C-alpha positions, 0 to 999 in steps of 0.5 A: 438657748441663748440669753438675751442681752440686757439693754442699758437704760439711761437715767434722765440725767445721763440722757440730758448730760449726754445730749448736750455734746451729742452730734446727733439728736436723740429722743428719750422714752423710758430709759431708751434713746432713739436717734432722729434722722436728718430732714428733707428740704421740704421738711425744713421749708415747712418747719422754717415757714411755721417758725418764722410766722410764729416768731414774727407774731409772738415778738417779745411776748412771754411765749417763744417759738423754737425750732427742731433743736429744743426738747420738750419734757413730756413726762418724767420719762419721755422727751421729744424734739418737736419740729416747732414748739411754742413754749411759755416756760418763762424766766429760769427755764432750763436752757435745753428743754421746755416743760410748758409747751402751748403749741407743737408742730410736727412735719410728718413723712411717710416714715414718721406718720404712724408715730406722729399720729399715734405715739406722739399724739397720745403722749402730747395729749397728757401735757396739760399746758399743750393747747394744740398739736399740728401735723403737717405732711411734707409729701402732700397738702394735708394738715391735721389739727388737734385742739384741746377743748372743754373738759379736756376733750380733743377736737380734730380738723383736717386742712387740704386746700391751699386757700384754707385758714389754720387758726392757731388759737393757742397763740392767736395766729391765723395762717393760710395753708399756702403760707405754711407750704411756701416754696415747698415742691411736692413730689409729682403723683404717679398716674395710674393707667 
């Protein structure tokens, strides 16, 4: 009988120090790190379109948007890299992560959809400052909106048409779905015979 190898668990400080110089981004969950894969052109355009609209809208206000490389402190043992985050940490915030996200946008692919819709959704709902979590699918026109309501209840909305409006109540911005998918070339669907 073989004895399984014990995995080395990193402390939060070890993770944060290593991540500053790492050429590869890693998310951190309970002492373990998970490398983040590269992104497609569709992914980059959706994240960029979302970030650009948010940055123009928020201007020099107290909340600021970040794209891809800003970690979010979810709990004492979890750090994620959302595709786009609007945070309101204010002066004195850490240079490498934010603790007060108001809005998080994840661009989902078939390989990340399960994690984005389950693990991350559950984790993000625990962040008290978070008002909206948006999942934008890169392989089809589909946006899921999770919005914190009264009594800490979360509401769900689905957008699937280019002319529909996405109301980002957390930051006071309304976008059309077509603005988010601007210049995104979706894969052609294979027709069944």
